[in-house]
C-alpha positions, 0 to 999 in steps of 0.5 A: 240318263240326263246330265246333272247339269241339265236339272237347273233348266228343268227345275226352272221350266217346272217353276215357270209352267206350274202355278206354284209360288217360290221365294229367294229362300228356295234354291237348287243345292248340291247335296253330295258330290256323288249320288247313289245310282242304279245297279251297275257302275256308280254315277260320277254325277252330284246329287242335286235337290230343290230346297224350299224353306220358310222365311226366318233363320229357324231352326226349322224341322225338315222333311226329305222328299223322295220321288217315284220311279218316274223321277223328279218333276212338278209333283215334288216341287208342289209337295216341297212348297206345301211343306214350306207353308206348314213351317218345314224346310223341304228337300226334294231330291233328284236321286235318278238324275233323269232316269225313269225306272218305272219299266224295270227293277232298281232305284229304291236302293239309290233313293235310300242312299241318297236320303241319308246323304240329304239327312246328313246335309240338313243336319249341319245347316243352321236353319235346320233343326238337326234332330227333327228330320223326317223322310217322306216318299212316293211310290218307289220313294215310299218303299225307300222310306220304309226300308230307311226306317226299318229296324235292323236294315240300312238304318243300323249302320248310320250315324244320324237317323230320321225322326219320322217317316211317311210313305205314299202308296209304297211297295210294302211286300218287302218290309216287315213293319218293324220300324224305328220311328213313327211311320205313316203309310197312305195307300188306296185299295184300287192300287193295282201297282203296289197293292194295299193288301201287302201294306195291310199284311205288313201292318199285321191286319186292317181295322173296319174303318181302314186304319191300322195301328201297330203297337208293342215294342216298336213305335206306332205305325199307322196305315190308312187305306182309301177305298176306291183310291188307286196308285197316285191318287194325290197327283193332279192329272187326268186319269190314265194308264202307265205301264199297265197300271190305273193312275186316277186323282182322288180329291177326297183321299188327297185332301184327307191324306194331306190333313193326316200328313200334316197332323202326323208331322206336327205330332212327331217333329213339332214346328219352328217354335218348339224344341221338339215334340212334347216340349210345350207345357 
């Protein structure tokens, strides 16, 4: 496992190599003195994160970003910088401290614990609107996202709660779909790692156009399935097989998903000029 002190150097190398724009407002921050860890002895290493924030004092709505099983990397930085351009503070966690859990079980629980540590951290920052914070996760981070907002689960014992959730290609087979906040799930029909069928069952069926809306006593849950899209369909890398699973970038699915996420966050969180969703006349 990579020591936490190496993350600043790793982050710098990613930023230098990637064609992304950063500013002085972006920073590496310690979120908690101790991060959640994989099953076994607890880690004594701190929880670190990359924070990207818009210019100005805010307060801005915010999004906690949870990575997949391969750990923190360029993808999370790109996501954070995109969120920043939309007017959100983005906090991308390094939950595993360099561990790669793709070939084994575990990791979701660590990200879940860290997500709430990030929520607590953001809630006391002057530039963050403490009651307008969402969580967004990818793959394993997506599964942690679902569990973070599922009714009667981990959130039940938390003082602070997320306002909304976005899960990209999560493993839905352990979720019942009873969420406490608006939740957007995005997945591909060719995903052979976290099958869309489990998410369709979680969301109680699929419509003809590939969008499911769950209504009733629980807040709205929206499932969007992309025909032909695989796991990690939004990651700009060459087509490859990883741990026996097909990963292929799908430009149309990635762009549609990004547009849906932007609209979803605007609807559920508002922007820096709002007091909250629905506050405008």
